N, C-alpha and C positions, 0 to 999 in steps of 0.2 A: 563525468558525474552521472549515479543510473538515475531514474524513472523516480526511486520512492525517496530518494533525498531530495529529488529537484523539485517534484511536488512539495511537501513536505515543506521545506525553505521556501518559495508561494507563500506559503497558506503560514509561513509565519509561528512554524508550530516546532518545539525542539524532540528530538530522540526520546526523551524520559516522558513526553508528552502524549506525543503516538504508542510510545511503547503500555506506558497507563490502559489507554485506549482499549488497545490490543491483546491486553492483559499476560503482557510479558515484560521481564527485564530490558531496561535502556543495555545492558552491553549486548543480549541478543539482540535486541532490535537495530545495534552498534554493528552486528556482524550479515545482517543482512543486505545492510545500506552497503557493505564494504565488499561485498559477496564471500564475505568467510564462511557463509553458510547461507543454504539453498533456500528459498523461499519455498514452502509449502503448500496447497491447495487452502489449507485451514486458514494461514495469516496472510493468502494474496485474498481468500475472500474478505476477510475481516478488513485490510486495507486499503480493496479496494470499494466497502462499504464508508472508513473514516475521510478517505478521500475520495471521494464522492463522483468515481469514478469507473471503468472497467479492470477489470486486470487483462484483457487483450494491449489494453494502452500501458498499465504496469509491466508489460511481457513487451513491450514494443511491437506487436504485434498490429498493430494502429496508430493514430497521430490523433485523431479523435477522443478529445476528453472528456469529453461525460460519457456519463453512464449509461449504460443500455439499460430500454425498459424492463421494468419489475415485471414478470410474466403473471398471469393470474393463474392457479390452479383451480379448481374446480373440486 
């Protein structure tokens, strides 16, 4: 099982609900979960925001689920 499916199920959300939140179809979201389509930078950013985690967590670069602090741009 991949992380985006795991975290979606942990939050009790459907593929359709997440797809709507990030502006794609459920079918396209399904392709990301099954690995038929590669995750793009734009989609990774949206998923990290929706799931309140980091892109590194989604890509298995860390096991720390909490998001990184937002940087302040001056």
